[in-house]
C-alpha positions in Angstrom: 106.8 105.5 -94.9 106.6 106.1 -98.6 106.2 104.2 -101.9 104.8 100.8 -102.6 106.2 99.1 -99.7 104.7 101.9 -97.3 101.2 101.6 -98.9 101.3 97.9 -98.5 102.2 98.0 -94.8 99.5 100.4 -94.4 97.1 98.1 -96.1 98.2 95.1 -94.0 97.8 97.2 -90.9 94.2 98.4 -91.7 93.1 94.9 -92.6 94.7 93.6 -89.4 92.7 96.0 -87.1 89.5 95.7 -89.2 88.9 99.2 -90.0 87.5 101.0 -92.9 87.7 104.6 -94.3 84.5 105.9 -93.0 84.4 108.3 -90.1 82.3 107.0 -86.9 78.6 108.0 -86.7 77.9 109.6 -90.2 74.2 109.1 -90.0 71.6 109.9 -87.7 70.7 107.1 -85.4 67.3 106.7 -83.7 67.6 106.2 -79.7 64.4 104.1 -79.5 61.1 104.1 -80.8 59.2 107.0 -82.1 57.6 108.2 -79.0 58.7 107.7 -75.2 57.6 109.0 -71.8 59.4 111.6 -70.5 59.3 113.7 -67.4 58.6 117.3 -67.6 58.3 119.0 -64.3 56.5 116.5 -62.2 54.5 115.0 -64.8 55.1 112.9 -68.1 54.0 113.2 -71.4 54.8 111.6 -74.8 57.3 113.3 -77.1 58.7 112.5 -80.7 62.3 112.0 -80.3 64.8 113.4 -82.6 67.3 111.0 -84.1 70.2 110.4 -81.7 73.7 109.5 -83.2 75.4 106.7 -81.6 72.6 104.2 -80.6 72.8 102.1 -83.6 73.0 98.4 -82.8 76.6 97.5 -84.1 77.1 94.2 -85.9 78.1 91.7 -83.5 81.9 90.8 -84.0 82.1 87.3 -83.7 85.8 87.4 -82.5 85.1 90.0 -79.8 85.8 87.4 -77.1 88.9 85.9 -78.6 91.7 85.9 -76.2 89.3 86.7 -73.1 90.4 85.1 -69.9 88.6 85.2 -66.6 90.9 86.8 -63.9 88.4 86.3 -61.0 85.4 84.1 -60.0 84.2 87.4 -58.0 80.8 89.0 -58.7 80.5 92.7 -57.9 77.2 93.8 -56.7 76.1 96.7 -58.9 73.0 99.2 -58.7 72.1 100.8 -62.0 70.2 104.3 -61.8 68.3 106.1 -64.5 66.5 104.5 -67.5 65.4 107.6 -69.3 64.2 108.2 -73.1 67.4 105.9 -74.3 66.9 103.2 -71.5 70.5 104.3 -70.8 71.6 102.3 -67.6 71.0 99.0 -69.2 72.6 99.9 -72.4 76.1 99.0 -71.4 75.4 95.3 -70.5 76.4 95.2 -66.9 73.7 92.4 -66.6 75.6 90.2 -69.0 79.1 90.3 -67.5 80.2 87.2 -65.7 81.7 89.2 -62.8 78.8 91.3 -62.3 75.5 90.9 -60.4 73.0 93.5 -60.9 71.1 93.7 -57.4 69.2 97.0 -57.6 67.8 99.3 -60.2 66.2 102.8 -59.8 64.2 105.2 -61.7 61.8 108.1 -60.6 59.1 106.9 -63.1 57.3 103.8 -62.1 56.6 102.7 -65.6 60.2 103.0 -66.7 61.5 101.5 -63.4 59.5 98.4 -64.3 61.0 98.1 -67.7 64.2 98.7 -66.4 64.0 95.8 -64.0 62.8 93.5 -66.6 65.5 94.2 -69.0 68.2 94.1 -66.2 66.8 90.8 -64.9 66.3 92.4 -61.4 63.5 92.3 -59.2 65.0 94.7 -56.8 63.9 98.1 -57.3 64.0 101.6 -55.7 62.1 104.7 -56.5 65.1 106.9 -56.1 69.0 106.7 -55.8 68.8 108.0 -52.2 66.6 105.1 -51.3 68.9 102.7 -53.0 71.7 104.1 -51.1 70.2 104.2 -47.8 68.9 100.5 -48.0 71.3 98.9 -50.3 74.2 98.2 -48.1 75.5 95.2 -50.1 75.7 97.4 -53.1 79.5 97.7 -54.0 79.2 100.0 -57.2 76.6 102.1 -59.2 76.1 103.0 -62.7 74.7 106.7 -62.7 72.6 107.3 -66.0 70.4 110.0 -64.7 69.9 113.6 -66.0 73.2 115.5 -66.7 72.8 118.1 -64.2 72.4 115.6 -61.4 75.4 113.6 -62.3 77.8 115.3 -60.0 75.4 115.4 -57.0 74.6 111.8 -57.4 78.2 110.6 -57.7 79.2 112.6 -54.7 76.4 111.1 -52.8 77.3 107.5 -53.9 81.1 108.2 -53.0 79.9 109.4 -49.6 78.1 106.2 -48.9 81.1 104.2 -50.0 80.2 103.0 -53.4 82.4 102.8 -56.6 80.9 104.9 -59.4 80.6 104.6 -62.8 78.8 107.8 -64.5 77.5 108.9 -67.8 78.9 112.1 -69.5 79.5 114.9 -68.6 81.0 114.7 -64.9 79.8 117.9 -63.9 77.1 120.3 -65.4 78.6 124.0 -66.1 80.0 124.5 -62.4 83.5 124.6 -61.5 82.6 124.7 -57.8 80.8 121.3 -58.2 83.6 120.0 -60.0 86.0 120.8 -57.1 83.8 119.1 -54.9 83.4 116.0 -56.8 87.3 115.8 -57.2 88.0 116.3 -53.4 84.9 113.9 -52.5 86.5 111.4 -54.7 90.1 111.6 -53.2 88.8 111.4 -49.6 86.5 108.4 -50.5 89.3 106.3 -51.8 86.7 104.6 -54.3 87.0 104.3 -57.8 85.2 106.6 -60.5 85.0 106.2 -64.2 83.3 108.4 -66.6 81.7 106.5 -69.5 83.0 108.6 -72.3 82.0 106.7 -75.4 85.0 108.4 -77.8 87.4 106.6 -75.4 86.6 103.1 -76.8 85.9 104.2 -80.3 88.1 101.9 -82.5 89.9 104.8 -83.8 90.7 106.3 -80.5 91.7 103.2 -79.3 94.2 102.7 -81.9 95.5 106.2 -81.7 96.0 105.8 -77.9 98.0 102.8 -78.3 100.1 104.2 -81.1 100.7 107.2 -79.1 101.8 105.0 -76.1 104.2 103.4 -78.4 105.6 106.9 -79.5 104.6 106.6 -83.1 103.1 110.1 -83.1 105.8 111.8 -80.8 104.2 115.3 -79.7 100.7 116.0 -80.9 101.2 119.3 -82.7 97.4 119.7 -83.8 94.3 117.6 -83.1 90.5 118.1 -84.0 87.3 116.7 -82.4 83.8 117.1 -83.4 80.3 116.3 -82.1 77.8 116.9 -84.6 74.0 116.3 -83.1 71.2 118.3 -84.8 68.3 119.3 -82.6 65.7 120.7 -84.8 63.2 120.5 -81.7 64.4 119.8 -77.9 64.8 116.1 -77.2 62.8 115.2 -74.2 64.6 115.5 -70.9 63.9 115.4 -67.2 63.2 118.8 -66.3 63.8 119.9 -69.7 67.6 120.0 -69.2 68.4 119.5 -72.8 66.4 122.5 -73.9 68.9 125.2 -75.2 71.8 123.5 -73.7 75.1 125.4 -74.3 77.0 123.2 -76.8 80.4 123.2 -75.0 78.8 122.0 -71.4 78.6 118.7 -73.5 82.3 118.6 -74.8 83.5 115.3 -73.9 82.6 113.3 -77.1 85.0 115.9 -79.2 87.6 116.5 -76.3 88.0 112.8 -76.0 90.0 113.1 -79.4 92.9 114.5 -77.9 92.5 113.8 -74.3 91.4 110.1 -74.4 94.4 109.4 -76.9 97.1 111.2 -75.0 96.0 111.4 -71.6 97.5 115.1 -71.6 95.2 118.4 -70.9 94.2 121.5 -72.3 95.1 124.7 -70.4 93.9 127.6 -72.3 91.1 128.2 -74.6 89.5 130.7 -76.8 86.0 129.8 -78.1 83.6 131.5 -80.7 80.0 130.8 -80.6 77.4 131.2 -83.4 74.1 132.7 -83.0 71.4 130.2 -83.7 68.1 130.3 -85.8 66.6 127.6 -83.9 64.1 128.8 -81.2 65.4 126.8 -78.5 68.8 128.3 -78.5 67.5 132.0 -78.2 68.9 133.3 -74.9 65.3 134.4 -74.0 63.9 130.8 -74.7 66.1 128.7 -72.3 67.1 128.5 -68.5 70.8 128.8 -69.4 70.3 132.0 -71.3 72.5 130.4 -74.0 72.4 132.0 -77.5 74.7 129.7 -79.3 73.7 126.3 -81.2 77.4 125.8 -82.3 80.6 126.5 -80.2 83.9 126.1 -81.9 86.9 126.1 -79.2 90.7 126.4 -79.8 92.5 125.0 -77.2 96.4 125.0 -76.1 97.6 121.7 -74.7 99.5 120.8 -72.1 102.4 119.8 -74.6 102.1 123.1 -76.2 100.2 121.9 -79.2 96.7 123.2 -80.3 93.4 121.6 -80.7 90.2 122.7 -82.4 87.1 121.2 -80.7 83.6 121.6 -82.2 80.3 120.8 -80.8 77.4 121.8 -82.8 73.3 121.4 -82.1 72.0 123.4 -84.9 73.7 122.5 -88.1 71.5 120.0 -90.1 73.3 117.0 -91.8 75.1 113.8 -90.5 75.8 113.3 -87.0 79.2 112.6 -85.6 81.7 111.8 -82.9 84.8 112.1 -85.1 88.4 113.2 -84.8 92.0 113.3 -86.1 95.5 114.1 -84.9 98.8 115.2 -86.4 102.1 114.5 -84.5 105.8 115.1 -85.2 106.3 111.6 -86.2 102.8 110.5 -87.7 99.2 111.6 -88.2 95.9 109.7 -88.0 93.1 110.9 -90.4 90.2 108.9 -91.7 90.9 105.7 -89.9 94.4 105.8 -91.5 97.9 106.1 -89.8 100.8 107.7 -92.1 104.0 108.4 -90.5 107.9 108.0 -90.2 107.6 104.4 -89.1 107.5 101.3 -91.7 106.2 98.6 -89.3 102.9 98.9 -87.7 101.5 96.6 -84.9 98.1 94.9 -85.0 95.8 96.7 -82.6 92.4 95.5 -81.6 90.3 96.7 -78.7 90.4 94.5 -75.4 88.4 91.4 -75.7 85.1 91.1 -74.2 83.6 88.3 -71.9 81.5 86.0 -73.9 77.8 87.3 -73.8 78.9 91.0 -73.6 78.3 92.9 -76.8 80.1 96.0 -77.9 76.7 97.8 -78.1 76.1 101.6 -79.5 78.6 104.3 -79.9 80.8 102.7 -82.2 81.0 99.5 -80.1 82.2 101.4 -77.0 79.3 100.5 -74.5 80.7 97.1 -73.5 84.2 98.2 -73.6 83.6 100.9 -71.2 81.7 98.6 -68.8 84.3 95.9 -68.8 87.1 98.4 -68.0 85.1 99.7 -65.1 84.5 96.0 -64.1 87.9 95.1 -64.6 89.4 97.9 -62.7 87.5 96.9 -59.6 88.6 93.3 -59.9 92.0 94.4 -60.4 92.0 97.2 -57.9 93.5 99.9 -60.3 92.6 103.2 -61.8 90.2 102.9 -64.8 90.9 104.5 -68.0 88.6 107.5 -67.7 89.3 108.2 -63.9 88.3 111.2 -61.9 91.1 113.5 -63.3 90.6 112.7 -66.9 86.7 113.0 -66.4 87.2 116.4 -65.2 89.9 117.4 -67.8 87.3 116.2 -70.4 84.4 118.0 -69.0 85.6 121.6 -67.2 87.4 122.8 -70.4 84.1 123.0 -72.1 82.7 125.0 -69.0 85.5 127.5 -69.7 85.0 127.5 -73.5 81.5 128.6 -73.0 82.6 131.3 -70.8 85.0 132.4 -73.7 82.2 132.4 -76.3 80.0 134.7 -74.2 83.2 136.9 -74.1 83.7 136.9 -77.7 86.4 134.4 -77.8 88.5 135.9 -74.9 91.4 133.6 -74.0 90.9 131.9 -70.6 92.8 129.5 -68.4 91.6 126.1 -67.6 91.7 124.7 -64.4 93.7 121.4 -64.2 93.3 118.0 -62.2 95.1 115.1 -61.4 
C-alpha cells in the first residue's frame, strides 16, 4: 500500500475501528485507594500501594453492546475466589453478565470477604476455596484471583472437583513440574480452563489477531512485547509474594503480543537480566534469590521468527503493556497497519452484553469474562485455553533460568 490512496485507506480503517496512535497504558494507574489491608504472613497491615498500570476505568463505549445477541437463557453458577488489594475477582463483571449467577464468594480475610460479597451481590460466603469446593456442589465454574503462587494449586483443586476454571495470570509460578501437573489434570478433567491474560483483548492485539487470521501479515518475522511496571517499593501481597519477584515469572502481558496474536509458540530463549539498584531486587533480600529488576528475552518462534519480550520492574517512567509485529506481508506499529494490501476490514472487539463494561486493562476485563462464559455456553475451547496459557507462562520460567546463566540458549517445553 502506498501513496494518497493507501494513506486514505489506512485513515478510514483506523476511524472505523476507533483506535488512536497512543500505545496502551502509557501512564501509571492507581489500583484503588491510597491504603489497603494486605495480609503479610498471618496478620494484616495497611500499606501504601504503588501505582498499578491497567486499572483505569475506561470510558464506557456507548456502542459496546451493538450487535450482541443472546445465545442462551442458561445461567452458569459461578464462584469467585480472591479479593486482594485490587478487589480483583469482582473486577471482571461476572456479577453483571445475563448468563451468570454468582452463587458464592471466598477470601481468607473476613473484612475483604464482606466487601467482596457486597460488590458481587452475593450473600453466600466461604472462608477458603477448599470450603467452597467441599460445600458448593451446585457451583459449575470458579474464577481464581488468588495470589500468583497459588494459581496452579487452586486450579488443580477446582478441576479435580469437576469445576470449569477461569484464572488470573500467570498460570503457574516458576515451576515446570507444576505446569505438567496442571496440564495433565486439565486433560483428564474434561473441563474448560481459561487464563485471563489481559493483553489478549487489548484492542490492538484483537485487531492484529484478526488480521493474522486473514493472512494480512503472512509469517511473523519479528515481534516485540513490553510490560513496564515500576516498583519503587514492594506492592502489598499475600505472604509478600510480589517482593523481588523475577520479572520473567510474570511474562504473559508481554508474551501475549506474539502468542495471543498468532496462537504460535516460543521454542528457544536467550535472556539477559540487569542487576537492580532497588533493595527488593537484591538476591539476599528476596525469597527468590533474584538479582534482576529487568529481564529482556529473545525468543525463537515456532514459525522460525524472532521475538523480543521485555519485563521491567525497576525502570522509572510510564507503565505499559504494549507491542508490535512485523510480517512478510505487513506490520503493525503504534496502532497502525501498513502492508501490501489496499483494502482493510473493519474490526471491532466482540459485542458485550448490555450492562457489562469493558473495564480495566484497556477494556479487556469484560471481554475476557464474556469469552469464558460464551465458551461454556457453546461448549468450545476458550481463546486462552490451557495450552495457550502455559505457552504464555512457561517461556518466562525458562527465560529467567537463561538470565541466571548469563543468556545461555535454552529449549522451552511445548504444550498443546
